[in-house]
Short mmCIF file of the C-alpha atoms (twelve columns), coordinates in Angstrom:
data_MODEL
# 
_entry.id   MODEL 
# 
loop_
_atom_site.group_PDB 
_atom_site.id 
_atom_site.type_symbol 
_atom_site.label_atom_id 
_atom_site.label_alt_id 
_atom_site.label_comp_id 
_atom_site.label_asym_id 
_atom_site.label_seq_id 
_atom_site.Cartn_x 
_atom_site.Cartn_y 
_atom_site.Cartn_z 
_atom_site.pdbx_PDB_model_num 
ATOM 1   C CA . MET A 1   1.539   96.869  79.109 1 
ATOM 2   C CA . HIS A 2   1.720   94.746  82.273 1 
ATOM 3   C CA . ASN A 3   2.913   95.630  85.752 1 
ATOM 4   C CA . GLU A 4   4.935   93.433  88.108 1 
ATOM 5   C CA . ARG A 5   1.759   91.573  89.243 1 
ATOM 6   C CA . GLY A 6   0.924   90.596  85.673 1 
ATOM 7   C CA . PHE A 7   -2.026  92.987  85.521 1 
ATOM 8   C CA . TYR A 8   -2.673  95.140  82.498 1 
ATOM 9   C CA . ARG A 9   -2.057  98.837  83.151 1 
ATOM 10  C CA . SER A 10  -4.242  101.140 81.045 1 
ATOM 11  C CA . SER A 11  -2.328  103.553 78.789 1 
ATOM 12  C CA . PHE A 12  -5.388  105.266 77.306 1 
ATOM 13  C CA . VAL A 13  -5.398  109.016 76.873 1 
ATOM 14  C CA . GLN A 14  -8.342  110.462 78.824 1 
ATOM 15  C CA . LEU A 15  -9.994  112.036 75.789 1 
ATOM 16  C CA . GLN A 16  -13.624 112.375 76.957 1 
ATOM 17  C CA . HIS A 17  -14.236 112.541 73.221 1 
ATOM 18  C CA . ILE A 18  -17.569 112.285 71.420 1 
ATOM 19  C CA . ALA A 19  -18.078 112.333 67.649 1 
ATOM 20  C CA . ASP A 20  -21.303 114.226 67.044 1 
ATOM 21  C CA . THR A 21  -20.904 115.461 63.462 1 
ATOM 22  C CA . ALA A 22  -20.861 113.566 60.162 1 
ATOM 23  C CA . ASP A 23  -17.268 114.649 59.477 1 
ATOM 24  C CA . ALA A 24  -16.126 113.476 62.910 1 
ATOM 25  C CA . VAL A 25  -17.775 110.068 62.408 1 
ATOM 26  C CA . THR A 26  -16.203 109.700 58.948 1 
ATOM 27  C CA . ASP A 27  -12.768 110.565 60.336 1 
ATOM 28  C CA . LEU A 28  -13.166 108.145 63.235 1 
ATOM 29  C CA . ALA A 29  -14.320 105.361 60.895 1 
ATOM 30  C CA . ALA A 30  -11.184 105.809 58.785 1 
ATOM 31  C CA . ARG A 31  -8.983  105.517 61.870 1 
ATOM 32  C CA . LEU A 32  -10.803 102.389 63.059 1 
ATOM 33  C CA . ALA A 33  -10.366 100.715 59.666 1 
ATOM 34  C CA . ALA A 34  -6.588  100.804 60.133 1 
ATOM 35  C CA . HIS A 35  -6.702  98.417  63.110 1 
ATOM 36  C CA . THR A 36  -7.017  94.643  63.237 1 
ATOM 37  C CA . SER A 37  -8.996  94.644  66.532 1 
ATOM 38  C CA . ILE A 38  -11.227 97.312  68.050 1 
ATOM 39  C CA . GLY A 39  -13.438 97.463  71.134 1 
ATOM 40  C CA . LEU A 40  -17.137 98.078  70.552 1 
ATOM 41  C CA . ASP A 41  -20.160 98.656  72.788 1 
ATOM 42  C CA . THR A 42  -23.482 100.501 72.687 1 
ATOM 43  C CA . GLU A 43  -25.911 102.192 75.029 1 
ATOM 44  C CA . PHE A 44  -29.587 101.922 74.145 1 
ATOM 45  C CA . LEU A 45  -33.097 102.202 75.534 1 
ATOM 46  C CA . ARG A 46  -35.996 99.858  74.850 1 
ATOM 47  C CA . GLU A 47  -38.314 100.342 77.822 1 
ATOM 48  C CA . ARG A 48  -40.858 102.311 75.787 1 
ATOM 49  C CA . THR A 49  -40.366 100.825 72.320 1 
ATOM 50  C CA . TYR A 50  -40.242 97.466  70.540 1 
ATOM 51  C CA . ARG A 51  -37.095 98.389  68.646 1 
ATOM 52  C CA . ALA A 52  -34.231 99.546  70.832 1 
ATOM 53  C CA . GLU A 53  -33.318 103.216 70.541 1 
ATOM 54  C CA . LEU A 54  -29.584 103.455 69.836 1 
ATOM 55  C CA . CYS A 55  -28.240 106.235 72.064 1 
ATOM 56  C CA . LEU A 56  -24.463 105.883 72.004 1 
ATOM 57  C CA . ILE A 57  -21.751 103.833 70.296 1 
ATOM 58  C CA . GLN A 58  -18.396 103.435 72.001 1 
ATOM 59  C CA . VAL A 59  -15.238 102.301 70.201 1 
ATOM 60  C CA . SER A 60  -11.612 101.810 71.196 1 
ATOM 61  C CA . ALA A 61  -8.359  101.054 69.423 1 
ATOM 62  C CA . ASP A 62  -4.874  101.017 70.932 1 
ATOM 63  C CA . ASP A 63  -4.618  104.064 73.217 1 
ATOM 64  C CA . ASP A 64  -7.645  105.834 71.779 1 
ATOM 65  C CA . ALA A 65  -11.330 105.620 72.689 1 
ATOM 66  C CA . ALA A 66  -14.302 107.621 71.522 1 
ATOM 67  C CA . CYS A 67  -18.088 107.817 71.636 1 
ATOM 68  C CA . ILE A 68  -20.307 108.309 68.596 1 
ATOM 69  C CA . ASP A 69  -23.605 110.124 69.061 1 
ATOM 70  C CA . PRO A 70  -26.229 108.423 66.825 1 
ATOM 71  C CA . ILE A 71  -28.847 110.890 68.010 1 
ATOM 72  C CA . ALA A 72  -26.870 113.830 66.597 1 
ATOM 73  C CA . VAL A 73  -25.605 111.877 63.556 1 
ATOM 74  C CA . THR A 74  -28.322 109.614 62.208 1 
ATOM 75  C CA . GLU A 75  -26.451 108.641 59.012 1 
ATOM 76  C CA . LEU A 76  -23.840 106.105 60.105 1 
ATOM 77  C CA . ALA A 77  -22.946 104.526 56.755 1 
ATOM 78  C CA . ALA A 78  -19.282 105.516 57.124 1 
ATOM 79  C CA . LEU A 79  -19.084 103.622 60.407 1 
ATOM 80  C CA . GLY A 80  -20.438 100.529 58.703 1 
ATOM 81  C CA . GLY A 81  -17.139 100.174 56.833 1 
ATOM 82  C CA . PRO A 82  -14.923 99.098  59.753 1 
ATOM 83  C CA . LEU A 83  -17.776 97.537  61.747 1 
ATOM 84  C CA . THR A 84  -18.724 95.116  58.961 1 
ATOM 85  C CA . SER A 85  -15.227 94.601  57.556 1 
ATOM 86  C CA . GLY A 86  -13.842 91.088  57.802 1 
ATOM 87  C CA . GLY A 87  -10.387 92.531  58.383 1 
ATOM 88  C CA . VAL A 88  -11.285 94.215  61.682 1 
ATOM 89  C CA . VAL A 89  -12.237 92.054  64.683 1 
ATOM 90  C CA . LYS A 90  -14.838 93.740  66.862 1 
ATOM 91  C CA . VAL A 91  -14.249 92.857  70.505 1 
ATOM 92  C CA . MET A 92  -17.488 93.041  72.505 1 
ATOM 93  C CA . HIS A 93  -18.920 91.750  75.773 1 
ATOM 94  C CA . ALA A 94  -22.322 89.994  75.830 1 
ATOM 95  C CA . SER A 95  -22.737 91.175  72.277 1 
ATOM 96  C CA . ARG A 96  -26.056 89.774  71.096 1 
ATOM 97  C CA . GLN A 97  -28.276 92.717  72.033 1 
ATOM 98  C CA . ASP A 98  -25.686 95.203  70.764 1 
ATOM 99  C CA . LEU A 99  -25.521 93.365  67.436 1 
ATOM 100 C CA . GLU A 100 -29.305 93.471  67.174 1 
ATOM 101 C CA . VAL A 101 -29.369 97.212  67.888 1 
ATOM 102 C CA . LEU A 102 -26.567 97.969  65.432 1 
ATOM 103 C CA . LEU A 103 -27.978 95.849  62.585 1 
ATOM 104 C CA . PRO A 104 -30.396 98.447  61.160 1 
ATOM 105 C CA . ALA A 105 -27.904 101.281 61.708 1 
ATOM 106 C CA . VAL A 106 -24.702 99.893  60.173 1 
ATOM 107 C CA . GLY A 107 -25.440 96.340  58.992 1 
ATOM 108 C CA . LEU A 108 -24.300 93.027  60.457 1 
ATOM 109 C CA . VAL A 109 -21.282 93.640  62.664 1 
ATOM 110 C CA . ARG A 110 -18.690 90.916  62.026 1 
ATOM 111 C CA . PRO A 111 -16.397 89.240  62.873 1 
ATOM 112 C CA . VAL A 112 -16.978 89.475  66.618 1 
ATOM 113 C CA . PHE A 113 -14.893 88.295  69.557 1 
ATOM 114 C CA . ASP A 114 -17.238 88.116  72.542 1 
ATOM 115 C CA . THR A 115 -15.331 88.281  75.822 1 
ATOM 116 C CA . GLN A 116 -18.239 86.841  77.824 1 
ATOM 117 C CA . ILE A 117 -18.393 83.751  75.599 1 
ATOM 118 C CA . ALA A 118 -14.621 83.369  75.682 1 
ATOM 119 C CA . ALA A 119 -14.529 83.781  79.463 1 
ATOM 120 C CA . ALA A 120 -17.215 81.105  79.951 1 
ATOM 121 C CA . LEU A 121 -15.144 78.632  77.943 1 
ATOM 122 C CA . ALA A 122 -12.122 79.573  80.062 1 
ATOM 123 C CA . GLY A 123 -13.889 78.658  83.301 1 
ATOM 124 C CA . PHE A 124 -15.631 81.848  84.397 1 
ATOM 125 C CA . ALA A 125 -19.356 82.044  85.178 1 
ATOM 126 C CA . ALA A 126 -21.473 81.720  82.030 1 
ATOM 127 C CA . GLN A 127 -22.855 85.251  82.418 1 
ATOM 128 C CA . VAL A 128 -19.779 86.905  83.921 1 
ATOM 129 C CA . GLY A 129 -20.012 90.699  83.787 1 
ATOM 130 C CA . TYR A 130 -17.563 92.982  82.020 1 
ATOM 131 C CA . GLY A 131 -16.548 94.792  85.208 1 
ATOM 132 C CA . GLU A 132 -15.878 91.528  87.036 1 
ATOM 133 C CA . LEU A 133 -13.780 90.250  84.149 1 
ATOM 134 C CA . VAL A 134 -11.747 93.468  83.981 1 
ATOM 135 C CA . ARG A 135 -11.151 93.288  87.731 1 
ATOM 136 C CA . ARG A 136 -10.105 89.645  87.767 1 
ATOM 137 C CA . LEU A 137 -8.022  89.536  84.595 1 
ATOM 138 C CA . LEU A 138 -6.617  93.068  84.366 1 
ATOM 139 C CA . GLY A 139 -6.644  94.181  88.002 1 
ATOM 140 C CA . ILE A 140 -8.676  97.314  87.246 1 
ATOM 141 C CA . GLU A 141 -11.706 98.382  89.299 1 
ATOM 142 C CA . LEU A 142 -14.300 100.141 87.152 1 
ATOM 143 C CA . PRO A 143 -16.677 102.758 88.622 1 
ATOM 144 C CA . LYS A 144 -20.420 102.033 88.728 1 
ATOM 145 C CA . ALA A 145 -21.762 105.551 89.186 1 
ATOM 146 C CA . HIS A 146 -23.722 105.797 85.919 1 
ATOM 147 C CA . THR A 147 -25.236 102.328 85.570 1 
ATOM 148 C CA . ARG A 148 -28.756 103.806 85.483 1 
ATOM 149 C CA . THR A 149 -28.048 106.723 83.165 1 
ATOM 150 C CA . ASP A 150 -30.699 107.724 80.631 1 
ATOM 151 C CA . TRP A 151 -28.412 107.701 77.604 1 
ATOM 152 C CA . SER A 152 -30.990 109.386 75.387 1 
ATOM 153 C CA . ARG A 153 -30.719 112.674 77.292 1 
ATOM 154 C CA . ARG A 154 -28.428 115.406 76.022 1 
ATOM 155 C CA . PRO A 155 -25.996 116.859 76.722 1 
ATOM 156 C CA . LEU A 156 -23.958 114.040 78.210 1 
ATOM 157 C CA . SER A 157 -21.649 115.125 80.992 1 
ATOM 158 C CA . PRO A 158 -17.875 114.511 80.836 1 
ATOM 159 C CA . GLU A 159 -18.355 111.980 83.648 1 
ATOM 160 C CA . GLN A 160 -20.974 110.082 81.660 1 
ATOM 161 C CA . ILE A 161 -18.758 110.003 78.577 1 
ATOM 162 C CA . GLU A 162 -15.820 108.796 80.651 1 
ATOM 163 C CA . TYR A 163 -17.970 106.040 82.152 1 
ATOM 164 C CA . ALA A 164 -19.119 104.988 78.680 1 
ATOM 165 C CA . LEU A 165 -15.553 104.917 77.373 1 
ATOM 166 C CA . ASP A 166 -14.537 102.604 80.216 1 
ATOM 167 C CA . ASP A 167 -16.888 100.025 78.697 1 
ATOM 168 C CA . VAL A 168 -14.596 99.665  75.661 1 
ATOM 169 C CA . ARG A 169 -11.136 100.668 76.848 1 
ATOM 170 C CA . HIS A 170 -10.281 97.216  78.187 1 
ATOM 171 C CA . LEU A 171 -11.936 94.956  75.610 1 
ATOM 172 C CA . VAL A 172 -8.931  94.344  73.362 1 
ATOM 173 C CA . PRO A 173 -6.627  93.622  76.350 1 
ATOM 174 C CA . LEU A 174 -9.243  91.152  77.630 1 
ATOM 175 C CA . LYS A 175 -9.249  89.450  74.245 1 
ATOM 176 C CA . LEU A 176 -5.485  88.922  74.374 1 
ATOM 177 C CA . VAL A 177 -5.574  87.420  77.877 1 
ATOM 178 C CA . LEU A 178 -8.538  85.165  77.113 1 
ATOM 179 C CA . GLU A 179 -7.072  83.928  73.846 1 
ATOM 180 C CA . GLU A 180 -3.890  82.996  75.686 1 
ATOM 181 C CA . ARG A 181 -5.852  81.049  78.309 1 
ATOM 182 C CA . LEU A 182 -7.992  79.232  75.750 1 
ATOM 183 C CA . GLU A 183 -4.970  78.337  73.655 1 
ATOM 184 C CA . LYS A 184 -3.342  76.695  76.704 1 
ATOM 185 C CA . LEU A 185 -6.582  74.786  77.356 1 
ATOM 186 C CA . GLY A 186 -6.880  73.723  73.714 1 
ATOM 187 C CA . ARG A 187 -10.290 75.389  73.460 1 
ATOM 188 C CA . LEU A 188 -9.772  77.953  70.709 1 
ATOM 189 C CA . PRO A 189 -11.692 75.683  68.265 1 
ATOM 190 C CA . TRP A 190 -14.615 75.723  70.732 1 
ATOM 191 C CA . LEU A 191 -14.524 79.510  70.743 1 
ATOM 192 C CA . ALA A 192 -14.393 79.748  66.954 1 
ATOM 193 C CA . GLU A 193 -17.509 77.584  66.722 1 
ATOM 194 C CA . GLU A 194 -19.378 79.656  69.314 1 
ATOM 195 C CA . LEU A 195 -18.448 82.965  67.677 1 
ATOM 196 C CA . ALA A 196 -19.505 81.731  64.234 1 
ATOM 197 C CA . GLY A 197 -23.089 81.755  65.470 1 
ATOM 198 C CA . LEU A 198 -22.916 85.523  65.943 1 
ATOM 199 C CA . ALA A 199 -22.466 86.012  62.200 1 
ATOM 200 C CA . ASP A 200 -26.013 84.838  61.420 1 
ATOM 201 C CA . ALA A 201 -28.265 87.866  60.975 1 
ATOM 202 C CA . ARG A 202 -31.341 85.609  61.169 1 
ATOM 203 C CA . ALA A 203 -30.551 84.858  64.812 1 
ATOM 204 C CA . LEU A 204 -30.879 88.577  65.600 1 
ATOM 205 C CA . ALA A 205 -34.396 88.891  64.187 1 
ATOM 206 C CA . THR A 206 -37.615 87.756  65.827 1 
ATOM 207 C CA . GLU A 207 -39.925 85.644  63.669 1 
ATOM 208 C CA . PRO A 208 -43.515 86.279  64.830 1 
ATOM 209 C CA . GLU A 209 -44.413 82.609  64.308 1 
ATOM 210 C CA . GLU A 210 -41.713 81.608  66.810 1 
ATOM 211 C CA . ALA A 211 -42.529 84.278  69.417 1 
ATOM 212 C CA . TRP A 212 -44.719 81.878  71.429 1 
ATOM 213 C CA . ARG A 213 -41.626 79.919  72.479 1 
ATOM 214 C CA . ARG A 214 -40.519 82.856  74.651 1 
ATOM 215 C CA . VAL A 215 -43.772 83.004  76.628 1 
ATOM 216 C CA . LYS A 216 -43.202 81.426  80.032 1 
ATOM 217 C CA . GLY A 217 -45.649 79.035  81.628 1 
ATOM 218 C CA . LEU A 218 -46.844 77.312  78.446 1 
ATOM 219 C CA . ARG A 219 -45.339 73.861  78.879 1 
ATOM 220 C CA . GLY A 220 -47.681 70.899  78.634 1 
ATOM 221 C CA . LEU A 221 -50.030 72.385  76.023 1 
ATOM 222 C CA . ASP A 222 -52.068 70.085  73.830 1 
ATOM 223 C CA . ALA A 223 -51.547 70.387  70.051 1 
ATOM 224 C CA . ALA A 224 -54.586 72.648  69.553 1 
ATOM 225 C CA . ARG A 225 -53.560 75.068  72.278 1 
ATOM 226 C CA . GLU A 226 -50.018 75.089  70.931 1 
ATOM 227 C CA . ARG A 227 -51.495 76.322  67.627 1 
ATOM 228 C CA . LEU A 228 -53.411 78.954  69.573 1 
ATOM 229 C CA . ALA A 229 -50.276 80.031  71.437 1 
ATOM 230 C CA . ARG A 230 -48.500 80.433  68.102 1 
ATOM 231 C CA . GLU A 231 -51.387 82.467  66.620 1 
ATOM 232 C CA . LEU A 232 -51.793 84.824  69.584 1 
ATOM 233 C CA . ALA A 233 -48.078 85.399  70.177 1 
ATOM 234 C CA . ALA A 234 -47.526 86.072  66.465 1 
ATOM 235 C CA . TRP A 235 -50.404 88.576  66.470 1 
ATOM 236 C CA . ARG A 236 -48.911 90.351  69.491 1 
ATOM 237 C CA . GLU A 237 -45.424 90.382  67.957 1 
ATOM 238 C CA . ARG A 238 -46.622 91.886  64.661 1 
ATOM 239 C CA . ARG A 239 -48.714 94.518  66.406 1 
ATOM 240 C CA . ALA A 240 -45.762 95.452  68.640 1 
ATOM 241 C CA . MET A 241 -43.524 95.754  65.570 1 
ATOM 242 C CA . GLU A 242 -46.040 97.885  63.667 1 
ATOM 243 C CA . ARG A 243 -46.560 100.276 66.560 1 
ATOM 244 C CA . ASN A 244 -42.985 100.098 67.877 1 
ATOM 245 C CA . ARG A 245 -44.211 99.407  71.384 1 
ATOM 246 C CA . PRO A 246 -43.052 96.744  73.877 1 
ATOM 247 C CA . ARG A 247 -44.952 93.497  73.378 1 
ATOM 248 C CA . GLY A 248 -46.061 93.627  77.020 1 
ATOM 249 C CA . TRP A 249 -47.793 96.934  76.310 1 
ATOM 250 C CA . ILE A 250 -49.842 95.223  73.606 1 
ATOM 251 C CA . LEU A 251 -50.807 92.257  75.788 1 
ATOM 252 C CA . ASP A 252 -48.855 90.935  78.740 1 
ATOM 253 C CA . ASP A 253 -47.918 87.290  79.202 1 
ATOM 254 C CA . ALA A 254 -50.465 86.688  81.975 1 
ATOM 255 C CA . ALA A 255 -53.332 87.740  79.704 1 
ATOM 256 C CA . LEU A 256 -51.900 85.736  76.820 1 
ATOM 257 C CA . ARG A 257 -51.752 82.599  78.969 1 
ATOM 258 C CA . GLU A 258 -55.351 83.041  80.123 1 
ATOM 259 C CA . LEU A 259 -56.550 83.317  76.523 1 
ATOM 260 C CA . ILE A 260 -54.695 80.108  75.658 1 
ATOM 261 C CA . VAL A 261 -55.985 78.196  78.674 1 
ATOM 262 C CA . ARG A 262 -59.610 79.376  78.579 1 
ATOM 263 C CA . VAL A 263 -60.116 79.689  74.773 1 
ATOM 264 C CA . PRO A 264 -62.867 82.349  74.763 1 
ATOM 265 C CA . ARG A 265 -65.000 82.128  71.614 1 
ATOM 266 C CA . SER A 266 -67.325 85.090  72.072 1 
ATOM 267 C CA . ARG A 267 -67.053 88.720  73.037 1 
ATOM 268 C CA . ALA A 268 -68.719 87.982  76.366 1 
ATOM 269 C CA . ALA A 269 -66.309 85.142  77.154 1 
ATOM 270 C CA . LEU A 270 -63.397 87.388  76.198 1 
ATOM 271 C CA . GLU A 271 -64.622 90.186  78.454 1 
ATOM 272 C CA . ALA A 272 -64.915 87.706  81.340 1 
ATOM 273 C CA . ILE A 273 -61.140 87.290  81.394 1 
ATOM 274 C CA . GLY A 274 -60.050 89.929  83.878 1 
ATOM 275 C CA . GLU A 275 -56.395 89.860  82.833 1 
ATOM 276 C CA . VAL A 276 -57.244 91.341  79.410 1 
ATOM 277 C CA . PRO A 277 -57.299 95.174  79.729 1 
ATOM 278 C CA . ALA A 278 -60.441 97.032  78.710 1 
ATOM 279 C CA . GLY A 279 -58.527 98.996  76.068 1 
ATOM 280 C CA . VAL A 280 -57.328 95.796  74.431 1 
ATOM 281 C CA . LEU A 281 -60.860 94.410  74.442 1 
ATOM 282 C CA . ARG A 282 -62.197 97.596  72.892 1 
ATOM 283 C CA . HIS A 283 -59.600 97.966  70.141 1 
ATOM 284 C CA . CYS A 284 -58.436 94.402  69.523 1 
ATOM 285 C CA . GLY A 285 -61.201 92.086  70.700 1 
ATOM 286 C CA . ASP A 286 -62.268 91.058  67.205 1 
ATOM 287 C CA . GLU A 287 -58.663 90.371  66.204 1 
ATOM 288 C CA . LEU A 288 -58.123 88.167  69.250 1 
ATOM 289 C CA . LEU A 289 -61.301 86.204  68.497 1 
ATOM 290 C CA . ALA A 290 -60.114 85.797  64.892 1 
ATOM 291 C CA . CYS A 291 -56.809 84.322  66.143 1 
ATOM 292 C CA . ILE A 292 -58.695 81.904  68.353 1 
ATOM 293 C CA . ALA A 293 -60.919 80.837  65.467 1 
ATOM 294 C CA . ALA A 294 -57.875 80.362  63.191 1 
ATOM 295 C CA . ALA A 295 -56.287 77.959  65.697 1 
ATOM 296 C CA . LYS A 296 -59.278 75.592  65.337 1 
ATOM 297 C CA . VAL A 297 -59.300 74.506  68.974 1 
ATOM 298 C CA . PRO A 298 -62.017 71.842  69.481 1 
ATOM 299 C CA . ASP A 299 -65.179 72.988  71.246 1 
ATOM 300 C CA . PRO A 300 -65.209 72.206  74.082 1 
ATOM 301 C CA . ALA A 301 -61.455 72.591  74.475 1 
ATOM 302 C CA . PRO A 302 -59.582 69.574  75.877 1 
ATOM 303 C CA . ALA A 303 -59.044 69.576  79.618 1 
ATOM 304 C CA . LEU A 304 -55.650 71.055  80.444 1 
ATOM 305 C CA . ASP A 305 -53.458 70.227  83.420 1 
ATOM 306 C CA . MET A 306 -50.748 72.916  83.609 1 
ATOM 307 C CA . ARG A 307 -49.275 71.335  86.740 1 
ATOM 308 C CA . GLN A 308 -47.603 68.579  84.736 1 
ATOM 309 C CA . ARG A 309 -47.221 65.889  87.349 1 
ATOM 310 C CA . PRO A 310 -43.669 64.523  87.134 1 
ATOM 311 C CA . ASP A 311 -43.031 61.222  85.375 1 
ATOM 312 C CA . PRO A 312 -40.895 59.223  87.843 1 
ATOM 313 C CA . VAL A 313 -39.094 57.344  85.050 1 
ATOM 314 C CA . LYS A 314 -38.227 60.567  83.237 1 
ATOM 315 C CA . ALA A 315 -37.241 62.258  86.512 1 
ATOM 316 C CA . ALA A 316 -34.837 59.410  87.311 1 
ATOM 317 C CA . LEU A 317 -33.281 59.612  83.847 1 
ATOM 318 C CA . VAL A 318 -32.885 63.400  84.062 1 
ATOM 319 C CA . LYS A 319 -31.202 62.947  87.444 1 
ATOM 320 C CA . LYS A 320 -28.824 60.391  85.939 1 
ATOM 321 C CA . LEU A 321 -28.027 62.697  83.010 1 
ATOM 322 C CA . GLY A 322 -27.569 65.574  85.449 1 
ATOM 323 C CA . ALA A 323 -24.901 63.626  87.343 1 
ATOM 324 C CA . VAL A 324 -22.983 63.034  84.103 1 
ATOM 325 C CA . HIS A 325 -23.448 66.698  83.180 1 
ATOM 326 C CA . GLN A 326 -22.069 67.909  86.501 1 
ATOM 327 C CA . ALA A 327 -19.141 65.489  86.433 1 
ATOM 328 C CA . VAL A 328 -18.006 66.634  82.992 1 
ATOM 329 C CA . ALA A 329 -18.385 70.307  83.957 1 
ATOM 330 C CA . THR A 330 -16.311 69.733  87.102 1 
ATOM 331 C CA . GLU A 331 -13.638 67.898  85.147 1 
ATOM 332 C CA . LEU A 332 -13.389 70.733  82.601 1 
ATOM 333 C CA . ASP A 333 -13.755 73.456  85.253 1 
ATOM 334 C CA . VAL A 334 -16.564 75.219  83.402 1 
ATOM 335 C CA . SER A 335 -20.081 76.213  84.453 1 
ATOM 336 C CA . PRO A 336 -22.500 73.341  83.670 1 
ATOM 337 C CA . GLU A 337 -24.779 75.618  81.601 1 
ATOM 338 C CA . VAL A 338 -21.899 76.204  79.179 1 
ATOM 339 C CA . LEU A 339 -22.194 72.545  78.196 1 
ATOM 340 C CA . ALA A 340 -25.961 71.999  78.404 1 
ATOM 341 C CA . THR A 341 -29.075 73.405  80.007 1 
ATOM 342 C CA . ARG A 342 -31.545 71.639  82.267 1 
ATOM 343 C CA . ARG A 343 -34.037 71.808  79.393 1 
ATOM 344 C CA . ASP A 344 -31.511 70.054  77.129 1 
ATOM 345 C CA . LEU A 345 -31.367 67.157  79.582 1 
ATOM 346 C CA . GLU A 346 -35.150 67.008  79.835 1 
ATOM 347 C CA . ARG A 347 -35.575 66.975  76.059 1 
ATOM 348 C CA . LEU A 348 -32.962 64.251  75.735 1 
ATOM 349 C CA . ALA A 349 -34.796 62.198  78.370 1 
ATOM 350 C CA . GLU A 350 -37.980 62.642  76.320 1 
ATOM 351 C CA . GLY A 351 -36.219 61.191  73.268 1 
ATOM 352 C CA . GLY A 352 -35.390 64.444  71.508 1 
ATOM 353 C CA . GLU A 353 -31.968 64.919  69.974 1 
ATOM 354 C CA . ASP A 354 -32.155 68.445  68.546 1 
ATOM 355 C CA . ILE A 355 -30.159 69.973  71.388 1 
ATOM 356 C CA . ALA A 356 -26.923 71.938  71.496 1 
ATOM 357 C CA . ALA A 357 -25.173 69.277  73.598 1 
ATOM 358 C CA . LEU A 358 -25.336 66.870  70.641 1 
ATOM 359 C CA . ARG A 359 -23.850 69.287  68.107 1 
ATOM 360 C CA . GLY A 360 -20.380 70.597  67.330 1 
ATOM 361 C CA . TRP A 361 -17.658 70.499  69.968 1 
ATOM 362 C CA . ARG A 362 -20.178 69.734  72.715 1 
ATOM 363 C CA . ARG A 363 -21.045 66.364  71.215 1 
ATOM 364 C CA . ALA A 364 -17.518 65.033  71.721 1 
ATOM 365 C CA . VAL A 365 -17.109 66.703  75.120 1 
ATOM 366 C CA . ILE A 366 -20.436 65.774  76.742 1 
ATOM 367 C CA . GLY A 367 -22.989 64.634  74.159 1 
ATOM 368 C CA . GLU A 368 -21.607 61.134  73.668 1 
ATOM 369 C CA . LYS A 369 -21.413 60.640  77.427 1 
ATOM 370 C CA . LEU A 370 -25.055 61.665  77.804 1 
ATOM 371 C CA . LEU A 371 -26.089 59.255  75.062 1 
ATOM 372 C CA . GLU A 372 -24.187 56.447  76.788 1 
ATOM 373 C CA . ALA A 373 -26.016 57.248  80.030 1 
ATOM 374 C CA . MET A 374 -29.334 56.883  78.207 1 
# 
């Protein structure tokens, strides 16, 4: 329903409804299965755990919206029916973390229409928020009173439930508006390609051997220290998984970097690194030394310059690629990071070609132009 200004006017019944019994969840799942598109969101906590604690699931369809309490109802198999059914599109915003949290509870949620991804392709900021999108496309101002709610606490107040329901009430209307815009721009094929990546369950899991890539401040490592970074980060990731604790509680990034840079080979050398907490030294010192030994870093370790003095030739090429990047983004009226990242340009300047800008729809839109500039 649209008013005279073209804005969507909400027709939702103010249910303040929460399904907190198995029968209620089963009934709700059956109703959701009858729709072709539903809104979906979650509330979760992960400050104290490695795996996020699922605290609330919100769904919407037509003029109905409801919350599901996964703390009260731990068996959610019935909900998996509509959430994993190919016949029901799940409309979500910035969905990746929600998909990760829902995976162990209901399976891989698919197919997904992500309104943040769609909005970025339509010319909005790459990380545009749900509230901003609702305001700009539907003319509705959403309240922000419960942004810091602890969703694990019970009971939830009617105001909290209402706030949570607002997170899904407008998702399907957003989908309709964004699809219309992207169709006019001829970018629906771009969207289909982007959304296809959300259907890969492997992308939602963390491989311990790849965890080192997320540690900041490790660029410019020699090959031996790169092996060490892989060993130590994988050890931390596995230990965090086993104990279900945040990886930073096991060993923070600052301590991890110091171990990689200084390569301690004895208990005394390990204890000399002030960033490593005493408790970690006491309980995990031998394991850390075993990781260091497994990496086979030469003794003495190669000198390491973490400052990475800029290569003027590479810097000039990155600047040239950046100008092309910005020009294409301006022409298409999209945020530059939608097309390529700064790191993509740097890797291309270094001779690498395994970058997103050279694959799929991006190759024709910007990739070929970047290669010509090379």
